[in-house]
C-alpha positions as CSV (number, residue, x, y, z in Angstrom):
1,M,23.6,-30.5,26.7
2,P,21.5,-31.7,23.7
3,E,18.1,-30.2,23.0
4,T,15.2,-32.4,23.8
5,P,12.1,-32.5,21.6
6,T,10.2,-30.7,24.3
7,S,12.7,-27.9,24.5
8,S,12.7,-27.6,20.6
9,I,9.0,-27.3,20.7
10,T,9.1,-24.7,23.4
11,V,11.6,-22.6,21.4
12,A,9.5,-22.9,18.2
13,Q,6.3,-22.0,20.1
14,G,8.1,-18.9,21.5
15,Q,9.3,-17.9,18.1
16,L,5.9,-18.4,16.6
17,R,4.3,-16.3,19.4
18,S,6.8,-13.6,18.8
19,F,6.2,-13.5,15.1
20,I,2.4,-13.4,15.6
21,E,2.7,-10.6,18.2
22,R,4.9,-8.5,15.9
23,I,2.5,-9.0,13.0
24,E,-0.4,-8.0,15.2
25,R,1.4,-4.8,16.3
26,L,2.3,-3.9,12.7
27,E,-1.3,-4.5,11.6
28,E,-2.5,-2.1,14.4
29,E,0.0,0.5,13.2
30,K,-1.1,-0.1,9.6
31,A,-4.8,0.5,10.6
32,A,-3.8,3.7,12.5
33,L,-1.9,5.0,9.5
34,A,-4.8,4.1,7.2
35,A,-7.1,6.1,9.4
36,D,-4.6,9.1,9.4
37,I,-4.4,9.0,5.6
38,K,-8.2,8.9,5.4
39,E,-8.4,12.0,7.6
40,V,-6.0,13.8,5.3
41,Y,-8.1,12.9,2.2
42,D,-11.2,14.0,4.1
43,E,-9.6,17.3,4.9
44,A,-8.5,17.8,1.3
45,K,-12.0,17.0,0.2
46,G,-13.4,19.5,2.7
47,N,-11.1,22.1,1.0
48,G,-12.5,21.4,-2.4
49,F,-9.9,19.0,-3.8
50,D,-10.9,15.9,-5.8
51,T,-9.7,12.9,-3.7
52,K,-9.7,10.5,-6.7
53,I,-7.3,12.8,-8.5
54,L,-5.2,13.2,-5.3
55,R,-4.9,9.4,-5.1
56,Q,-3.9,9.1,-8.7
57,I,-1.2,11.8,-8.2
58,V,0.1,10.0,-5.1
59,K,0.3,6.7,-7.2
60,L,2.0,8.5,-10.1
61,R,4.6,10.2,-7.7
62,A,5.5,6.7,-6.3
63,M,6.5,5.6,-9.8
64,D,9.9,6.3,-11.3
65,T,9.9,8.4,-14.5
66,A,10.2,5.5,-16.9
67,E,7.5,3.5,-15.3
68,R,5.2,6.6,-15.3
69,Q,5.9,7.4,-18.9
70,E,5.2,3.8,-19.9
71,A,1.9,3.8,-18.0
72,E,0.9,7.1,-19.6
73,A,1.8,5.8,-23.1
74,I,-0.3,2.6,-22.6
75,L,-3.2,4.7,-21.3
76,E,-3.0,7.0,-24.3
77,L,-2.8,4.0,-26.7
78,Y,-5.9,2.4,-25.1
79,L,-7.9,5.6,-25.1
80,H,-7.0,6.2,-28.7
81,A,-8.1,2.6,-29.6
82,L,-11.4,3.2,-27.9
83,G,-11.9,6.5,-29.8
84,M,-11.7,8.6,-26.7
85,L,-8.9,10.9,-27.8
86,N,-9.2,13.6,-30.3
87,D,-6.1,13.8,-32.5
């Protein structure tokens, strides 16, 4: 039996609704995870740790070695160009 335009629209509407609902659930999970991460940073701060530095370390640990070395070399180059490094 061939699909009618109405049945095609109904299928597309169902797929669209499914995608939207999945995205909404994932957004809720993302918000919950962000709140959990904030709690960990707040706990670390309460224990005397500098959260800016912790964030930098997390970012650096996410990089592979070559990427991290390149970023560090560029940072050093920029700092040197601005006269912020003592040789």
